[in-house]
N, C-alpha and C positions, 0 to 999 in steps of 0.2 A: 352578328351571327358568326360564330366560329365553327369551322368544320375540320375534322381530322381525317386524313386519308394516308395510309402507309407512311407514317412518320412526318407528314406535312400538316401544319396547322394553317388554315386560311381564314382571314377575317375580311369581310366586305364592309366598306364604310362609305358614308357620305358625310362630308364635313363642310361646315359653313366657312366662308372666308371672312366672316365678321370678327375674327380674332384680332384683326388689324382694322382700325377705322379709316386711316388714310395711307396712301402710298405716294412716294415721290416718283413720278413717272417721267424721268429724264428732264433735264434742264430745270429742276425744281418745281415742276408743275404738281400741284397737290390734287389728288384724285381720290374720291371716296371709294373704298374697296367694297365691291358687291359681288354676289354670285355664289355658286357652289362648285366644289370639285368632287368628282366621284372617283374613288380609288379602292384598291384592295391590297392587303398585305398578307404575306405568307412567309413563315420561317421554315426552312428545310433543315430538319435535324440531321439528315444523312450527309449533306454537304456543308452545313453550318452557315448558310447564306440567308439573308433577309431579302425577299423579293417584293418590290412595290410596283403594282400595276396601276399606272395612271390611265384612267379610262376617258374621262371628259370633264369639261368645265361648262357651266351654263350661266348665262346672263351676267358676264363679268363687265366691269366698268369700261366704257369707251375712253380712249386716250387719243388725242390728236385730231386732225381734221378728218372729215368723212364719217365720224361716228364709229370708227373701227379701231382695233388695236392688234398688236402682234404678240399674242400670249405664249408663254411657256411655263412649265412647272419646275421648280427647283426644290430638292429635298436635302436635308441635313440629318446625319445620324449623330445625335447628341450623346454624350458631352464632347465627342471628337470635334475639334475646331479646325482640323487640317483639311486639305483638299481631298484626302482619302475618303472622308465620310460624306462628300457632296456628290450629288447627281443632278442632271438637268435633262429635260426632254428637248426635242427640237422646237424651234420657233415656228408657229403656224401663222401665216400672214392674214391680216385684215378679217378677223372673225371675233365675235363676242361669245360664240358657242363652240369652242374647239373640241375636236375628237382626237385624242392622242393614241389610245390603245397601244401604249408602250410599257415595257417592263424595265424597271431600274433595279439593278442588283448591287 
């Protein structure tokens, strides 16, 4: 769904993490990637910025003891491979259903 408001285009998305089958979760532990991430994207034509709103993740894979993990979301603006195009949310401790509600610009 794309909405336009005063020069702003907004796209709300829900993407599956199934793009990657396995993740190396520290110390070489192989964990099957599961769950969903809910996010929205908006390009502001007036300021020339891309805003990514990380809303939440659900049912992500547990890593480590206790059946919990310390999740975060990292974004890359491709094809830029420098640190200039990378953004990361805060780490939320011991949850499989983190709610971020953070905007990355």
